[in-house]
N, C-alpha and C positions, 0 to 999 in steps of 0.2 A: 442476522445474516440472510434470512429468507427474503427480506425486503430489498436486498442489494441487487444491483445489476450484475450479470454474469462476469463482467470484467472486474468489478470490485470484489466479488466473491473469490475469484481466482487469486487475486493478489493477496487478500487477507488470509484465506485458507492456506495458500502456499507459504506465506510468511510464518504462520503458526507452525506448520509442519517442519519447515526448514530450521527454525529456531529450536524446535523440539529435538530434531536430529543433532544439532550442535550441542545442546544441553546433555543429551543422552549418549552422544557419540555413536549414533545408530544410522547407518546409511539407508535403512529401509524407509525412513521418512523422506529422504531426498529422492529415492526411487519413486515414491508416491507422487511427489511434486513433478518429477520428470515425466511420468506417465500422464499426468493431467495436462501438462503443457503440450506434450506430443498429441494427445487426444484432441485438444481444443485448437491447436495451432498447426498441427502437422509436424513431421519430424524435423525438417530443416528450419522452418520459422520458429518452431518450438525451441530448438537448440539455441538460436540467436536470442530469443526473448529470455530464455532461462539463464543464459550467460549474463545478460543485463540484470536480471533479478538477483543472481548470485553475487554479482559485483555490488549491487545496491545494499544487500544484506551485509556484505563484507565491509563496505564503507560505514555502515551503521555500527557494526560490531567494533571496528577499529577507532571510530571517532565520536561515539555517542557522548552527548553532553551529560547524560545521567542514565540511570537504569531505565531501560525500555520495557514497558509492560505489554504483555500479550496474554491472550486466553488460549485454552486448549482447542484443538482443531474442531471438536464437536460442539463447542459452546456457541449458543445463539447470540450472546451479547458481544458488543464491540467496545474496545478500549480506545482512549484518545490517541494513543500512539499508533494503533492499527488504522484508525481513521486518517491520521496524518500521513501515513505511508501511502494509503490508497489515493488520498487527495494529491499527494506529490506526483504520483504517476499520472493521474488525471490531468493535473496542471501542465505537465510536460507534454502530454498528448494533445492538449487543447491550446498549446502555445502561450500559456500564461506564465512567462518566465519570472515575473516579479513574485507571484504567488508560490511558484516552485522554489525560488530562492528563500522566501520566508519560511516555508515548511521545512526545507532542508536545514536552515539555520536553527529552527526550533528543535530538530532532532539531533544534529551533529555539531561539533565544534567548527569554527570558521575554516580551518584547514581541510576539512572533509566535505564541505558543502558542494564544491565543484564536482568532486568524484561522485557524490551521491546523485546530483542532478544528471550527470552524464550517464550513469548507470540506469537511472529511472527513465531517462529519455530512450535509451536502447530498448528497455522493456516496453515502454509505451508504443514505440514505433513497431516493434515486433507484433504486439497485440493488435494494433490498428491495421497492419497489413493483412490480417486474417479476419477483420470485421469485429474484433472485440474493442468497441469504442466506449469510453467512459462517458457517462452523462455529465453535464456541466452542473454539478451540485456545489462545488467549491468556488468561492470567489463571486458568488451571485450577489447582485445588489442588495443592500440592506433593506429590511422591511420598513415601511413608513411607521412613524411613532404611533402607538396605540392611543386612542382618544377616550376609551372607556376603561374603567377599573376592572382588572381581572383578578379573581381570588388567587392567592398563592397556592401553587400546586405542591402536592407531596409526591416525592419520587422515591422509588425503591432502587437502590444501587446494587449491582451485582458484584 
């Protein structure tokens, strides 16, 4: 999480808090998210962006293809679904509709992908209007093939 851009951190942290609020049926988590949106985006822009965010989570909740995995708000690790959500918002902000559609279809059933993209775009536009711009990490050109042998790495999974 520490290596992420502030825009990415906001989306992932907010997603974790929001889902925790749904799971525990505790509005305090949603209040934390609202306060952070208002702090970073201002009251009016924060409200619009938060509305897009809430609609995006609702689209995911109602149309998920499978169980969506997430970490606790304080966890420094990232899960594939969390990265996909941040990349979806980034793709919407950067005008990468093909990538946005692919990510939405990875997360939700076909009937929910347009709703997911529309909500993610509202969130992305609200964030961009206040200078929270996503870096272009997703959809970057592929690396050229390696010419030398690299020993197999051992990875620790969280």
